[in-house]
C-alpha positions as CSV (number, residue, x, y, z in Angstrom):
1,M,-206.1,75.5,-60.9
2,D,-203.4,74.3,-58.6
3,K,-202.7,76.9,-55.9
4,A,-199.4,75.8,-55.0
5,A,-198.3,76.3,-58.5
6,L,-199.9,79.6,-58.5
7,R,-197.8,80.5,-55.4
8,R,-194.7,79.1,-57.0
9,A,-195.4,81.6,-60.0
10,I,-195.9,84.2,-57.8
11,L,-192.6,83.5,-55.9
12,T,-190.6,83.2,-59.0
13,Q,-191.9,86.6,-60.4
14,L,-191.0,88.3,-57.1
15,E,-187.7,86.9,-56.9
16,A,-187.1,87.8,-60.4
17,E,-188.3,91.4,-59.6
18,L,-186.1,91.4,-56.3
19,A,-182.8,90.3,-58.3
20,T,-183.4,93.0,-60.9
21,L,-184.1,95.7,-58.2
22,T,-180.9,94.5,-56.2
23,A,-178.8,94.9,-59.3
24,A,-180.2,98.6,-59.9
25,A,-179.9,99.5,-56.1
26,H,-176.3,98.4,-56.2
27,D,-175.5,100.3,-59.4
28,A,-177.2,103.6,-57.8
29,H,-175.2,103.1,-54.6
30,A,-172.1,102.8,-56.7
31,E,-173.0,106.0,-58.6
32,A,-173.9,108.0,-55.3
33,T,-170.4,107.1,-53.8
34,D,-168.3,107.5,-57.3
35,E,-165.4,109.9,-57.0
36,E,-166.4,111.2,-60.5
37,N,-169.7,112.1,-59.2
38,R,-168.4,114.5,-56.4
39,A,-170.5,117.8,-56.6
40,E,-168.6,120.3,-58.7
41,D,-170.4,123.3,-57.1
42,K,-173.3,123.8,-54.8
43,Y,-175.9,123.4,-57.3
44,D,-174.7,119.7,-58.6
45,M,-177.0,117.1,-57.2
46,R,-175.9,114.2,-59.1
47,S,-174.5,112.2,-56.2
48,Q,-177.4,113.3,-54.1
49,S,-180.1,112.2,-56.6
50,A,-178.3,109.1,-57.2
51,A,-178.4,108.5,-53.1
52,Y,-182.1,109.1,-53.1
53,L,-182.7,106.5,-55.9
54,A,-180.5,104.1,-54.0
55,A,-182.4,104.5,-50.8
56,G,-185.9,104.1,-52.6
57,Q,-184.8,101.0,-54.3
58,A,-183.4,99.5,-50.8
59,K,-186.8,100.2,-49.4
60,L,-188.6,98.4,-52.1
61,A,-186.1,95.6,-51.9
62,T,-187.2,95.3,-48.2
63,E,-190.6,95.3,-49.1
64,L,-190.4,92.4,-52.0
65,T,-188.0,90.4,-49.5
66,E,-191.0,90.7,-46.8
67,A,-193.5,89.8,-49.7
68,I,-191.7,86.7,-50.6
69,G,-191.6,85.6,-47.0
70,A,-195.3,86.0,-46.6
71,Y,-196.0,84.0,-49.6
72,Q,-193.6,81.1,-48.5
73,M,-195.4,81.1,-45.4
74,L,-199.1,81.4,-46.6
75,A,-201.1,78.7,-45.9
76,L,-203.3,77.5,-49.0
77,P,-206.6,76.1,-47.4
78,A,-209.2,74.4,-49.8
79,F,-212.3,76.6,-50.2
80,G,-215.5,75.5,-50.6
81,P,-218.8,76.7,-52.1
82,D,-220.0,77.9,-48.4
83,D,-216.7,79.1,-47.2
84,A,-216.0,82.7,-46.7
85,I,-213.4,84.4,-49.0
86,A,-210.2,85.2,-47.1
87,T,-206.6,85.2,-47.9
88,G,-205.7,82.3,-50.0
89,A,-208.6,82.1,-51.9
90,L,-208.8,81.7,-55.7
91,V,-212.1,83.4,-56.7
92,T,-213.7,83.3,-60.2
93,L,-215.9,86.3,-60.8
94,E,-218.3,86.3,-63.8
95,V,-219.9,89.5,-65.6
96,R,-222.2,89.1,-69.0
97,G,-220.7,85.4,-69.2
98,Q,-216.9,86.5,-68.9
99,P,-215.1,85.1,-66.0
100,T,-212.1,86.7,-64.5
101,R,-210.0,85.0,-61.8
102,Y,-208.3,86.6,-58.8
103,F,-206.0,85.2,-56.0
104,L,-206.3,86.9,-52.6
105,G,-202.9,87.1,-51.7
106,P,-201.2,88.8,-48.3
107,Q,-199.2,91.3,-50.2
108,R,-198.2,92.8,-53.5
109,G,-201.3,92.9,-55.4
110,G,-201.4,93.8,-59.1
111,L,-199.2,90.8,-60.3
112,E,-200.8,89.1,-63.3
113,L,-199.8,85.5,-64.0
114,T,-200.8,82.9,-66.5
115,L,-201.0,79.2,-65.6
116,A,-202.4,76.4,-67.8
117,G,-203.7,79.0,-70.1
118,E,-205.6,80.9,-67.5
119,T,-204.8,84.5,-66.1
120,V,-205.0,85.1,-62.7
121,L,-204.7,88.6,-60.9
122,V,-203.3,88.9,-57.5
123,V,-205.3,91.2,-55.0
124,T,-204.8,91.8,-51.3
125,A,-207.5,92.6,-48.7
126,A,-206.2,96.0,-48.8
127,S,-207.4,96.7,-52.4
128,P,-210.6,97.9,-53.2
129,L,-211.7,94.5,-54.8
130,G,-210.1,92.7,-52.0
131,R,-212.3,94.7,-49.5
132,Q,-215.4,93.8,-51.4
133,L,-214.4,90.0,-51.6
134,A,-213.4,89.2,-48.1
135,G,-216.1,87.7,-46.4
136,R,-218.3,87.0,-49.2
137,H,-219.3,83.8,-50.7
138,Q,-219.9,81.8,-53.7
139,G,-223.3,83.1,-55.3
140,E,-223.0,86.5,-54.0
141,S,-222.3,89.7,-56.2
142,V,-220.0,92.5,-56.0
143,M,-220.3,95.9,-57.7
144,L,-217.0,96.8,-59.6
145,P,-216.3,99.7,-61.9
146,G,-216.0,99.0,-65.6
147,R,-214.9,101.2,-68.7
148,G,-218.8,101.1,-69.4
149,G,-220.0,101.9,-65.9
150,P,-220.0,100.0,-62.7
151,A,-220.9,96.2,-63.4
152,L,-222.6,93.8,-61.0
153,Q,-220.0,90.6,-60.9
154,T,-221.2,87.3,-59.4
155,I,-218.8,85.0,-57.4
156,T,-219.1,81.8,-59.3
157,A,-216.5,80.2,-57.5
158,V,-214.0,79.9,-54.5
159,E,-211.5,77.5,-54.4
């Protein structure tokens, strides 16, 4: 899989999320400052609730902007079978003959992307899976929780 194409897909998804969030934050800010939402009595919390929402959305927008910058600056080294897994690695885990692909990214784990018919889940080194993968090598195994209980998964590829 082309990691540069994967990075572009991640950036596209993050930028779309940022655009949606920015629009929502502007709407919440407009609602918070709208004259019609002025408190009618001491129990009316409409404008205060909208202000809290706008502040939370602004914070998330800042985090998304930082994540976009981190992915833009991310080196995409070529990993070989003898290299330790680190940020920028594309890892394939296999359990019972079923492969799953993961990309160890710098931020915003949990993104799921499909490229060239393959699904890749982004994880970070701070996540439980990322902590287990970091420093491991192809051929090693990790124990991961699953629906049917913990399952031993083998690292079959590191790119």
